[in-house]
C-alpha positions as CSV (number, residue, x, y, z in Angstrom):
1,X,-138.7,-17.9,-41.6
2,X,-140.7,-18.9,-44.8
3,X,-141.6,-15.3,-45.3
4,X,-138.0,-14.4,-45.3
5,X,-137.0,-17.1,-47.8
6,X,-139.9,-16.2,-49.8
7,X,-138.8,-12.5,-49.8
8,X,-135.1,-13.5,-50.7
9,X,-136.1,-15.7,-53.5
10,X,-138.4,-12.8,-55.0
11,X,-135.6,-10.4,-54.6
12,X,-133.2,-12.7,-56.5
13,X,-135.7,-13.2,-59.2
14,X,-136.1,-9.4,-59.6
15,X,-132.3,-9.1,-59.9
16,X,-132.2,-11.7,-62.5
17,X,-134.8,-10.0,-64.2
18,X,-133.1,-6.6,-64.3
19,X,-130.1,-8.3,-65.8
20,X,-131.8,-10.3,-68.2
21,X,-133.5,-7.6,-69.9
22,X,-130.4,-6.3,-71.4
23,X,-130.3,-9.1,-73.9
24,X,-131.8,-8.6,-77.2
25,X,-135.2,-10.0,-78.0
26,X,-135.5,-12.2,-80.9
27,X,-137.9,-14.9,-82.6
28,X,-137.0,-18.4,-83.3
29,X,-136.4,-17.3,-87.0
30,X,-133.9,-14.5,-85.7
31,X,-136.2,-11.5,-86.1
32,X,-137.9,-9.3,-83.6
33,X,-141.4,-9.9,-83.2
34,X,-144.3,-11.2,-81.5
35,X,-143.5,-14.6,-79.4
36,X,-143.6,-14.1,-75.8
37,X,-140.4,-16.0,-74.8
38,X,-137.0,-14.1,-75.2
39,X,-134.4,-16.0,-77.0
40,X,-132.3,-18.2,-74.8
41,X,-134.0,-17.0,-71.6
42,X,-133.6,-19.0,-68.5
43,X,-136.5,-18.8,-65.8
44,X,-136.5,-20.0,-62.4
45,X,-139.4,-22.4,-63.1
46,X,-140.3,-23.9,-66.5
47,X,-142.6,-22.4,-68.8
48,X,-144.8,-24.0,-71.3
49,X,-146.9,-22.1,-73.7
50,X,-150.3,-23.1,-74.9
51,X,-148.8,-25.1,-78.0
52,X,-145.9,-26.6,-76.1
53,X,-146.7,-29.8,-74.0
54,X,-144.5,-31.0,-71.1
55,X,-143.6,-34.8,-71.1
56,X,-143.4,-34.8,-67.3
57,X,-146.6,-35.8,-65.2
58,X,-147.6,-33.0,-63.2
59,X,-150.5,-32.0,-60.7
60,X,-152.1,-28.5,-61.2
61,X,-152.0,-26.1,-58.2
62,X,-154.2,-23.4,-59.6
63,X,-154.6,-20.7,-62.4
64,X,-152.3,-17.6,-62.6
65,X,-153.2,-14.6,-64.5
66,X,-151.8,-11.0,-65.0
67,X,-153.8,-7.9,-66.6
68,X,-152.7,-4.8,-67.5
69,X,-154.1,-1.8,-69.2
70,X,-152.2,1.2,-70.5
71,X,-153.0,4.4,-72.2
72,X,-152.1,4.7,-75.8
73,X,-148.6,6.9,-76.2
74,X,-148.6,9.9,-78.2
75,X,-146.5,8.2,-80.8
76,X,-149.2,5.5,-81.2
77,X,-151.8,8.2,-82.2
78,X,-152.4,10.9,-84.7
79,X,-155.5,13.2,-84.8
80,X,-157.2,11.1,-82.1
81,X,-156.8,7.8,-84.2
82,X,-154.6,4.8,-83.4
83,X,-151.7,4.7,-86.2
84,X,-150.0,1.5,-84.7
85,X,-150.4,-1.0,-82.0
86,X,-148.1,-0.9,-79.2
87,X,-147.5,-4.7,-78.7
88,X,-143.9,-4.7,-77.4
89,X,-141.5,-7.3,-76.1
90,X,-140.9,-5.4,-72.8
91,X,-144.5,-5.4,-71.8
92,X,-144.7,-9.2,-72.6
93,X,-141.7,-9.9,-70.5
94,X,-142.8,-7.9,-67.5
95,X,-146.2,-9.6,-67.6
96,X,-144.6,-13.1,-67.7
97,X,-142.2,-12.2,-64.8
98,X,-145.3,-11.3,-62.6
99,X,-146.8,-14.7,-63.8
100,X,-143.8,-16.5,-62.8
101,X,-143.6,-14.7,-59.4
102,X,-147.3,-15.7,-58.9
103,X,-146.4,-19.3,-59.6
104,X,-143.3,-19.3,-57.4
105,X,-145.2,-17.9,-54.6
106,X,-147.6,-20.9,-55.0
107,X,-144.9,-23.5,-55.0
108,X,-145.0,-24.3,-58.6
109,X,-142.5,-26.0,-60.4
110,X,-143.7,-24.9,-64.0
111,X,-146.4,-22.9,-65.6
112,X,-148.5,-24.7,-68.4
113,X,-151.0,-23.5,-71.1
114,X,-149.4,-20.0,-70.9
115,X,-151.4,-17.7,-73.2
116,X,-150.9,-14.1,-74.2
117,X,-153.9,-11.8,-75.4
118,X,-153.6,-8.2,-76.6
119,X,-156.6,-5.9,-77.2
120,X,-156.8,-2.1,-78.0
121,X,-159.5,0.3,-77.6
122,X,-159.8,4.0,-78.6
123,X,-157.4,5.3,-76.2
124,X,-155.8,2.3,-74.3
125,X,-154.3,-1.0,-74.9
126,X,-154.5,-4.1,-72.7
127,X,-152.5,-7.0,-72.1
128,X,-153.4,-10.4,-70.5
129,X,-151.3,-13.5,-69.7
130,X,-152.6,-16.5,-68.1
131,X,-151.7,-20.1,-67.3
132,X,-151.9,-22.8,-64.8
133,X,-149.3,-23.3,-61.9
134,X,-148.2,-27.1,-61.5
135,X,-146.2,-29.4,-59.5
136,X,-144.3,-32.0,-61.0
137,X,-145.4,-35.4,-59.9
138,X,-148.7,-37.3,-60.0
139,X,-151.4,-36.6,-57.5
140,X,-151.2,-38.6,-54.4
141,X,-153.9,-41.3,-54.5
């Protein structure tokens, strides 16, 4: 029964993700850019980035982390050298969605201290997103 509920919840989340990706990506200043949160995005759990504290008391459940490495595209290279970094919002959103699914599967109400890291090498680029899954409320004594 629990697995069936979790399966349905994840299916709903995926459906929400598919439809939410149609919205344009914007930074708080109105441009397209680096921030990892989409403008006016609604997530099934709260997400607090490393510089945004939550006012609600919470208990940490555990860490969540997603890593991905992808080859550089042909458009990013010329004569074997990188000409621009491929740091894009679609990849950030996909990582955040995976992080949220991890948090939901742990029973989290929110993710806190979420950080995004990006790195490149000669022929690939990597993305890491990590944070802490939490439940609202104080620890039982």
